[in-house]
C-alpha positions as a printed NumPy array, in Angstrom:
array([[-17.13 ,  61.405,  87.861],
       [-19.897,  63.235,  89.767],
       [-23.607,  62.741,  89.404],
       [-25.403,  65.242,  87.231],
       [-28.833,  66.381,  87.969],
       [-31.297,  67.791,  85.458],
       [-34.551,  69.398,  86.553],
       [-37.227,  69.891,  83.894],
       [-40.908,  71.002,  83.678],
       [-42.524,  68.546,  81.213],
       [-45.901,  70.385,  81.469],
       [-48.13 ,  72.813,  83.508],
       [-51.784,  72.812,  83.912],
       [-53.513,  76.112,  83.734],
       [-56.968,  77.808,  83.875],
       [-57.798,  78.958,  80.574],
       [-60.145,  81.888,  81.828],
       [-57.668,  83.383,  84.271],
       [-54.27 ,  82.081,  82.662],
       [-53.321,  80.94 ,  86.184],
       [-51.091,  77.679,  86.337],
       [-52.494,  75.48 ,  88.942],
       [-50.364,  72.404,  88.627],
       [-46.716,  72.155,  87.717],
       [-45.288,  68.749,  86.601],
       [-41.543,  68.355,  87.361],
       [-38.908,  65.644,  86.821],
       [-35.38 ,  65.359,  88.175],
       [-33.035,  63.085,  86.43 ],
       [-29.622,  62.014,  87.828],
       [-27.042,  60.306,  85.773],
       [-23.406,  59.284,  86.495],
       [-20.886,  57.609,  84.05 ],
       [-18.253,  55.379,  85.67 ],
       [-15.859,  53.869,  82.939],
       [-18.093,  52.244,  80.411],
       [-21.164,  52.208,  82.515],
       [-23.832,  54.879,  82.87 ],
       [-26.217,  54.84 ,  86.045],
       [-29.364,  56.753,  85.8  ],
       [-32.369,  57.34 ,  88.102],
       [-35.247,  59.831,  88.242],
       [-38.019,  61.228,  90.236],
       [-41.326,  62.713,  88.993],
       [-43.948,  64.708,  90.657],
       [-46.411,  67.52 ,  90.764],
       [-47.083,  70.703,  92.745],
       [-50.371,  72.146,  93.018],
       [-50.732,  76.007,  93.048],
       [-53.608,  78.442,  94.   ],
       [-53.015,  81.401,  91.497],
       [-54.501,  84.777,  92.408],
       [-55.002,  86.841,  89.388],
       [-55.697,  90.01 ,  91.596],
       [-52.127,  89.563,  93.124],
       [-49.363,  92.018,  92.052],
       [-47.171,  88.804,  91.736],
       [-49.382,  87.019,  89.522],
       [-47.793,  85.882,  86.168],
       [-50.321,  84.76 ,  83.46 ],
       [-49.604,  81.385,  81.601],
       [-48.281,  82.934,  78.447],
       [-45.535,  84.81 ,  80.448],
       [-44.291,  82.173,  82.731],
       [-40.831,  81.066,  82.249],
       [-39.312,  77.445,  82.937],
       [-37.066,  79.135,  85.74 ],
       [-40.22 ,  80.654,  87.251],
       [-42.029,  77.416,  87.211],
       [-38.899,  75.562,  88.637],
       [-38.873,  78.079,  91.541],
       [-42.539,  77.279,  92.5  ],
       [-41.508,  73.733,  92.461],
       [-38.539,  74.388,  94.765],
       [-40.965,  76.253,  97.069],
       [-42.585,  72.951,  97.83 ],
       [-40.209,  70.275,  96.939],
       [-36.68 ,  69.988,  98.695],
       [-34.112,  70.078,  95.784],
       [-31.46 ,  68.698,  98.132],
       [-33.505,  65.717,  99.473],
       [-34.717,  64.81 ,  95.986],
       [-31.222,  64.756,  94.555],
       [-29.83 ,  62.968,  97.799],
       [-32.585,  60.229,  97.14 ],
       [-31.649,  60.008,  93.389],
       [-27.811,  59.643,  94.517],
       [-28.877,  56.824,  96.913],
       [-30.576,  55.   ,  93.987],
       [-27.56 ,  55.452,  91.746],
       [-25.25 ,  54.247,  94.412],
       [-27.363,  51.099,  94.977],
       [-27.092,  50.451,  91.195],
       [-23.249,  50.77 ,  91.32 ],
       [-23.065,  48.544,  94.548],
       [-25.981,  46.129,  94.38 ],
       [-26.771,  44.208,  97.526],
       [-29.357,  41.957,  96.049],
       [-29.747,  40.075,  92.785],
       [-32.157,  37.666,  91.065],
       [-32.011,  34.65 ,  88.819],
       [-32.07 ,  31.011,  88.869],
       [-28.792,  29.307,  90.079],
       [-29.366,  26.31 ,  87.748],
       [-29.282,  28.52 ,  84.828],
       [-26.078,  30.386,  85.671],
       [-23.803,  28.826,  83.121]])
């Protein structure tokens, strides 16, 4: 099965006086189910913005959609690179090269 990627915007920080969003918090979660096993990885970050209420493109906080905020994130964060990094993490879970434990307790 293929890896599924889910991008979400958990919260936005905004200036109360102008209604301009100045920070967008984002998360990308990747998941893949193979047989009975499900592997997951995620990445979280923020994007700083400099809203200009005088700009014709300005959208006040109350009118911003999740899709619009996600677009702002993708203007600064590479969707392809983020998803590739998460795929690498999932592949490492499916095909581990290291392990930990105590050999005397492995019974």
